[in-house]
N, C-alpha and C positions, 0 to 999 in steps of 0.2 A: 809780415804778419806771422806770429808764431803758429806752429803746428802741434796740436795735442790730440791724443786719443785717450779718453778716460779709461782707467782700469775698472774692473768690476766693483772694487770697493769704493773708489772715488765716485764712479757713476751712480752707485746706488743712492747716494745722498743728493748729488748734483742734479740727477735726472728723475728725482722722485715724482715730480709733477709731469714728467714726459716719458713716453716710451722711447722716444728718440729726440735728440736736439742736435740739429746741424747748423753750425754758425759760421758764416762767411767762408764756406769751403770752396777751394779751387783745386783743380788737378791738371797737371801738365805731364805729357809723356815726351821723352826724347827720341828722336829718330834721325835718319840720314839728312833730313832737311832742317834739323834743329829742333828746338822745343815746340811742342804743339799744345795749346791750351784747350782742354776738353770741357772742363767745368769752370765757371767763373762766378765766384762770390755767391754761392748758394746758401741761403738760410731757410730752414724749414723745421717746424716742430711737429711731432706726432704725439697726440695725447693718449693716455692710457685708454684702451678699448676703442680707439679710433681706427677707421678703415680709410686709408689714403691711397689714391692711385697717382702714379707719375706717368705722364703722357708726353709724347713728343715724336718727332720724325726719327727715322733710322739714323744712327750716328750722332744723336744729340747728347749722349752721355748718360742715358737712363741707367743702363746696366753698370756703368762705371760708378755712379753714385751709390747704387745698391751694394756693390762690392766694398765700397768705402765704409758704409754703415755696418756691413757684416764683419768688418775687420780684416778682409782679405787683402786689402791694400791700404796705403796711408795717403791722406790728402797732402798736396803740396803746400797748402795754406789753410788755415781755419781749424776748427775743432768739431769733433763728433762725440756725443755722449749717448749711451743707451742704458736703460734700466735692466741690467743683466745682459747676458750674451744672446744675440738674436739667433733664430733658426732661419735657414735659407733653403728655399725650394727653387730649383732651376727649371728651365724650359724642358730639358731632357730629364727623364725620371732618375737617371744615374743609379739605378738599383744594381746590386751585384747578382749577375745571372746564375751563379752557382749556389745562391742561397734561396730559400723559400721566401714568400712574402713575409711570414712571421719572423723569420731569422734576420731579414733585412731590418726590420723594426727593432728586434732584440739587440742588434749591433749598436744602434743609437742609444738604447737603454743601458747597455754595458758601458759605453763611453761616458754616460751620465753618472755611472756609479750605482745603478739599481742592482740589488743582489740577484744572483742567478736564479734563486728559487722563486723570485717574483716576476721575472721577465716574461715568461710565456703568458701568464694571465694578463699582464699589462699590454702586451702586444695584441692579444685577442680583444681586449677592451678597445684599443685604438682602432683596430680593424672594424669593430662594430660601429664606432663613432663615424667612420667614413663609409659605412654601409657596405662592408666587405666581410661580414661575419661568415665564417666557414672557409675563408681563403688562406688561413694560416699556413697550410702545407703546400700551397700551389707554387710552382716555379714561375719565374718571370715570363718564360716563353708561353706559358699557359694563360697569361693574362692579356686582355685587350689593352689598347692604348689608354683608354679612360681608367681602367682598373689599375694599371701601373701608376698613373698619376695619383690615384687614391692612396695606393701604398706609399708613394713618395710623400704625400701629405701626412699620412699617419706617422711616417718616420720623422718628418719635421716636427710634428706635435710631440713625438717621444722625447724630444730634447727639453721639454718642459720650459720653454722660453715664453715670455710674455709678449715678445715681438716676433712676428712672422714676416720674413722678407720673401717676396715671390717675384721671380724674374720671368715674365711671360710664360707661366706654367701650362697654359692651355692653348698656346699658339699653334701647335702641331696637330691639334685634334680636329675632327670634323665638327660641323656646326651643331649637330644634335648633341653629341657627347659634351661639347664645350658648354652648351646651354644647361645640361644636367649638372655639370660640375660647378657652374656659377651658382646654381641653387644650393648645392651641397656646401660650398665654401661659405655662402651667406649664413646657412643654418649653423655650421660649426663655429663661425665667428660670433654669432649671437649667443650660442650655448656656452662658449668658453670665455667670452669677453676679451679675447686676444686683441692686441694692436696689430694691424696689417699694413705693410707698405708694399704696394703691388705695382710692378712696372708693366706697361703695355703700350703698344702703338695703336690699339683698337679703341676708337673713341666710344663706341656703344658699350663695349665691355667695361671701360672706365666708369661710365655713367651708371650702368646697371649695378655695379658692385659698391661703389665708394660713397662715403659721406662727404669727401672732399676730393676734387680733381685738381692736380697741379700740372700746368703745362710748362714744359721746358722749351726754350728757344733752340733753334738749330745751332750747331757748334760755333762757338763754345756754348755749352748749355747754361742758361740762366733761367731763373723763375720768371716767366713771361706773364702769367696770369693764374689766378686760382678761382675755383667755383665751389661753393657749398651746395651739396646736392640735397635738397629738402624733400625729395620724392620718397614716400613711405616704402619700406620693404614689406613683403617681397615685391621685387620689380621683375618685369620681363623685358627682354631686349627689344621687343616690338611695341612696348607701351608708348602711347602718344607723348607722354611727358619725357620719357627717356629719349625718344626721337627728337623732340624739340630742343632739349638741352644739348644733345649730341650735335645737332646742326649748328648751334651757336659756337660750340667749342671747335668744330671742324673748320668753321670759317676763320677762327683765330689761328688754328694750326696751319691752314693754307697760307694765311698771311705771313706767318713766320717762315714758311718754306720759300715763299716768293721773295721775302725780304733778304734771305740769305742766298738766293739764287740756286736752290736745290730743287730737284725734280723727283 
């Protein structure tokens, strides 16, 4: 099967109806024991403005898939098209500690080509969007974990992409801070009409946030099942409907883990 990655010009037309189109993507890595298949024949579309979570056990290839969509690596087989270059937000905030919150955002704006005279105002606007107004001059060490992730979110938004890729961005946070940021992310997604592809191993998080949940099988990762989440937003992680669907998905996840002999 041929391997292709669409250029920005090609993808703008081909992916006009999709924020991302993943077609028959497989990924193998070479190691001392030979080639290891991590992802196998993944096909997945993300519509403009859609929020999709990718769920699966540790090691199933979730982050590998996100890296492929981001263009950080190439698939062994298959094709990936995105409507423009995606923005990527990691589990770690990856902020530069010698820069202020505002200057971290300005760096992304500079790389995007925003004129120097406009960068500060735009950085302050983005900080307001993530509810960190007044934090422009704060250093990274002065910010809490949740505040750092808000700055990282603002920096991702500064890339002006229509597709935001998020790799377990709240996994290291305490439950209360994570709950607050779930609400903030939902608000920002609704206000901006971004497409979001969000990787997590937390079933309740997946159900709380997404319009669609995609479960990957254990390695090699394949699309095992999908759920459309019809629960109205705003949702709470403790809502009965969220809990009910989470239980159903968890049973399928456990089945995948048992089937592949993982613990």
